[in-house]
C-alpha positions in Angstrom: 29.4 -114.7 129.7 26.7 -112.0 129.7 25.5 -110.9 133.1 22.0 -111.7 134.1 19.5 -108.8 134.2 16.9 -109.0 137.0 13.8 -107.0 137.8 13.1 -106.5 141.6 10.9 -104.6 143.9 12.6 -103.1 147.0 12.9 -100.3 149.4 15.4 -97.5 149.5 17.2 -97.7 152.8 19.7 -94.9 152.2 19.9 -92.1 149.6 23.1 -90.1 149.3 23.4 -87.8 146.3 22.9 -89.8 143.1 23.3 -93.2 144.8 20.5 -95.2 146.5 21.0 -98.3 148.5 18.0 -100.6 147.9 17.0 -103.6 150.0 15.6 -106.3 147.8 13.0 -109.0 148.7 15.6 -111.7 148.8 17.6 -110.0 151.5 20.3 -108.4 149.3 21.2 -104.7 149.3 22.1 -103.2 145.9 23.7 -99.8 145.2 21.6 -98.1 142.5 21.5 -95.0 140.4 18.2 -93.5 139.2 17.0 -93.7 135.6 17.5 -90.4 133.9 13.9 -89.1 134.3 14.2 -89.8 138.0 17.4 -87.9 138.6 15.9 -84.6 139.7 16.3 -83.9 143.5 13.7 -85.6 145.6 12.6 -88.0 142.9 14.1 -90.9 144.9 14.5 -90.7 148.7 15.0 -93.0 151.7 11.9 -95.0 152.4 10.7 -95.1 148.8 9.3 -98.4 147.4 10.9 -98.8 144.1 11.3 -101.1 141.0 14.9 -101.7 140.1 16.8 -103.5 137.4 19.8 -105.3 138.8 22.9 -106.5 136.9 25.5 -108.1 139.1 25.9 -106.1 142.2 24.6 -102.8 140.8 21.2 -101.6 139.8 19.0 -98.8 138.3 15.9 -97.4 139.9 13.2 -97.6 137.2 10.1 -96.5 139.0 9.0 -95.1 142.4 5.6 -96.2 143.9 3.2 -93.5 145.2 4.2 -92.4 148.7 1.9 -92.8 151.7 3.7 -90.1 153.6 6.7 -87.8 153.2 8.7 -85.8 155.7 10.7 -82.8 154.7 13.1 -82.8 157.6 14.5 -85.3 157.7 13.8 -86.4 154.1 12.1 -89.8 154.2 9.0 -91.4 152.7 6.4 -94.0 153.8 6.9 -93.6 157.5 4.1 -95.1 159.7 5.3 -94.1 163.2 7.3 -91.2 164.6 9.1 -92.2 167.8 10.0 -89.1 169.8 13.1 -89.8 171.8 14.1 -87.4 174.6 16.5 -87.9 177.5 15.3 -87.5 181.1 18.8 -86.1 182.1 22.2 -85.3 180.6 20.9 -83.3 178.8 17.8 -82.2 180.5 14.6 -82.9 178.5 13.2 -80.2 176.1 9.5 -80.7 176.3 9.0 -77.8 173.8 10.7 -80.0 171.2 8.7 -83.1 172.2 5.5 -81.1 171.7 6.8 -79.8 168.3 7.6 -83.2 167.0 4.3 -84.5 168.1 2.5 -81.6 166.3 4.5 -82.4 163.2 3.5 -86.1 163.5 -0.1 -85.2 163.9 0.1 -82.8 160.9 1.6 -85.6 158.7 -1.0 -88.1 160.1 1.6 -90.4 161.5 1.2 -92.5 164.6 3.4 -91.3 167.4 5.2 -92.9 170.4 7.1 -91.0 173.1 10.2 -92.5 174.5 11.9 -90.9 177.6 15.4 -92.4 177.7 18.1 -92.6 180.4 15.5 -93.5 183.0 18.4 -94.8 185.1 19.6 -91.3 185.7 16.5 -90.0 187.5 14.2 -90.9 190.3 11.0 -92.8 189.4 8.8 -90.0 190.6 10.6 -87.5 188.3 10.3 -89.8 185.3 6.5 -90.2 186.0 6.1 -86.4 186.5 7.7 -85.6 183.1 6.0 -88.4 181.1 2.5 -88.4 182.6 1.1 -85.5 180.5 1.9 -87.5 177.3 0.2 -90.7 178.6 -2.8 -88.6 179.5 -2.8 -87.1 176.0 -3.2 -90.6 174.6 0.3 -91.3 173.4 2.1 -94.6 174.1 4.9 -93.7 176.4 8.0 -95.8 177.1 10.6 -95.2 179.8 13.9 -96.7 178.7 17.5 -96.9 179.4 19.4 -97.9 176.3 22.6 -98.5 178.3 20.8 -100.7 180.9 18.4 -102.5 178.4 15.4 -101.2 180.3 12.2 -101.0 178.3 13.8 -101.8 175.0 12.1 -105.1 174.4 8.6 -103.6 174.9 9.5 -100.8 172.5 10.8 -103.2 169.9 7.5 -105.2 170.1 5.5 -102.0 169.5 7.5 -101.2 166.3 7.2 -104.7 164.7 5.9 -104.6 161.1 6.1 -100.8 160.9 8.3 -98.2 159.3 9.4 -95.9 162.1 11.6 -93.0 162.5 13.4 -92.0 165.7 13.3 -88.2 166.1 14.9 -86.1 168.8 17.9 -83.9 169.7 21.5 -85.1 169.7 22.4 -86.5 173.1 18.9 -88.1 173.7 20.4 -91.5 173.0 18.8 -92.4 169.6 21.8 -94.2 168.3 22.3 -96.1 171.6 18.6 -97.0 171.6 18.9 -98.3 168.0 21.9 -100.4 169.0 19.7 -101.9 171.8 16.8 -102.5 169.5 18.9 -103.9 166.7 21.9 -105.9 168.0 24.7 -105.7 165.5 23.7 -102.3 164.1 26.9 -100.9 165.7 25.8 -97.3 165.2 28.3 -94.6 166.2 27.5 -92.9 169.5 29.0 -89.9 171.2 29.1 -88.6 174.7 27.3 -85.4 175.7 29.4 -82.3 175.7 30.0 -81.3 179.4 30.5 -77.7 178.4 27.3 -77.3 176.3 25.2 -80.2 177.8 24.4 -81.2 174.2 25.1 -84.4 172.3 27.4 -84.4 169.4 25.9 -85.3 166.1 26.6 -88.9 165.2 24.2 -89.4 162.2 24.6 -87.5 158.9 22.2 -89.3 156.6 18.8 -90.9 157.2 19.2 -94.7 157.0 16.6 -97.5 157.4 17.6 -100.5 159.4 15.7 -103.8 159.5 13.8 -104.5 162.6 12.6 -108.1 162.7 11.0 -109.6 159.5 8.8 -106.8 158.3 9.8 -103.7 160.3 12.2 -100.9 159.5 13.5 -98.2 161.8 15.2 -95.0 160.7 18.0 -93.2 162.4 17.9 -89.5 161.5 20.3 -86.6 162.1 19.7 -84.9 165.5 18.1 -81.5 165.6 17.2 -79.0 168.3 14.4 -76.9 166.5 11.6 -77.3 164.1 10.2 -74.7 161.8 6.5 -74.8 160.8 6.8 -72.3 158.0 3.6 -70.6 157.0 1.2 -72.9 158.9 -2.3 -71.5 159.5 -2.5 -71.0 163.3 -6.2 -72.1 163.2 -5.0 -75.6 162.3 -2.9 -75.9 165.5 -5.5 -76.8 168.2 -6.6 -79.9 166.2 -3.1 -81.2 166.4 -3.3 -81.6 170.2 -5.3 -84.8 170.8 -5.5 -84.1 174.6 -7.6 -81.0 173.7 -10.1 -82.9 171.6 -12.4 -84.2 174.4 -12.9 -80.6 175.7 -13.2 -78.6 172.5 -16.9 -79.4 172.0 -17.6 -77.5 175.2 -16.0 -74.3 173.8 -18.5 -71.5 173.0 -16.9 -70.7 169.6 -16.2 -73.0 166.7 -12.5 -72.5 165.8 -11.6 -71.5 169.4 -7.8 -71.0 169.8 -8.1 -71.7 173.5 -6.2 -68.6 174.4 -8.5 -65.7 175.5 -11.9 -66.6 174.1 -14.7 -66.5 176.6 -16.2 -69.9 177.8 -13.2 -71.9 176.5 -13.5 -75.4 177.8 -9.8 -76.2 177.2 -8.7 -73.3 179.3 -11.2 -74.3 182.0 -9.8 -77.9 181.9 -6.3 -76.5 182.6 -7.6 -74.4 185.5 -9.3 -77.5 187.0 -6.2 -79.7 186.5 -7.7 -81.9 183.9 -5.1 -80.8 181.3 -1.4 -80.3 182.0 -0.7 -76.7 182.5 2.9 -76.9 181.3 1.8 -78.5 178.0 -0.9 -75.8 177.6 1.7 -73.0 178.2 4.0 -74.5 175.6 1.0 -74.7 173.2 0.4 -70.9 173.7 4.1 -70.2 172.9 4.0 -72.3 169.7 0.6 -70.7 168.7 2.2 -67.2 169.0 5.3 -68.3 167.0 3.1 -69.7 164.2 0.9 -66.6 164.1 3.9 -64.4 163.7 5.3 -66.6 160.9 1.8 -66.7 159.2 1.5 -62.9 159.2 5.0 -62.6 157.6 4.4 -65.2 154.9 4.2 -62.7 152.0 
């Protein structure tokens, strides 16, 4: 008996080498290879909406729909929301990395949420001290404990109907958080190294997991640094939404908020209206981007 050939639309939920797992509208997941003209690297990536031909339990990716967004690291398409996950303790939070991921999200025009995990390991006042600048910047902030189930239901509700990616360093508890958000996901977790105070990597490939009826959430490999390449430093200030309400008061258009006279952003920091720590980290990132921009050729 000849096998039935079906045409389906679906979403790539994992892409490894030449093989792409595609979730179909009827709930099935099918392992597919790309049609010859799509075999070049990057032609099909996790998150892509695709048309596939299915025969039995295998398929071929025929076409890829235009992408609404695409991240380079990790490689994923059509993300709506970046969820920055950082631990409050064990290991200590890297606010430099939080700011970097938020800048990248702003640059890619993604919505952003900030999650400070392991709230059970610190005093409430300390959790508020660390998280307050991000609430003041206008980001939705969630204080969670994946191990205790604190804050996870509210976070899950905020991600409904969206394609989200959890980004943050190893040890922040991303896999544990996903296990709390998606019971039955059974993602591998690992303890933090006591010697290095870092988490061990537990995720090797980007995978999309179903969250409710219409939502998807991605677990991505942990990382501890982000490179911005040859980004124009003049673009950086606009990627800080907390600066926006002050910039009109700057004397100069295109103010970098560093040493220019009559800088309203710097004045806001001096008057306590903007968080000084976040501003200092901005200056460090600005310098890094300037150096890379000067060396681009």
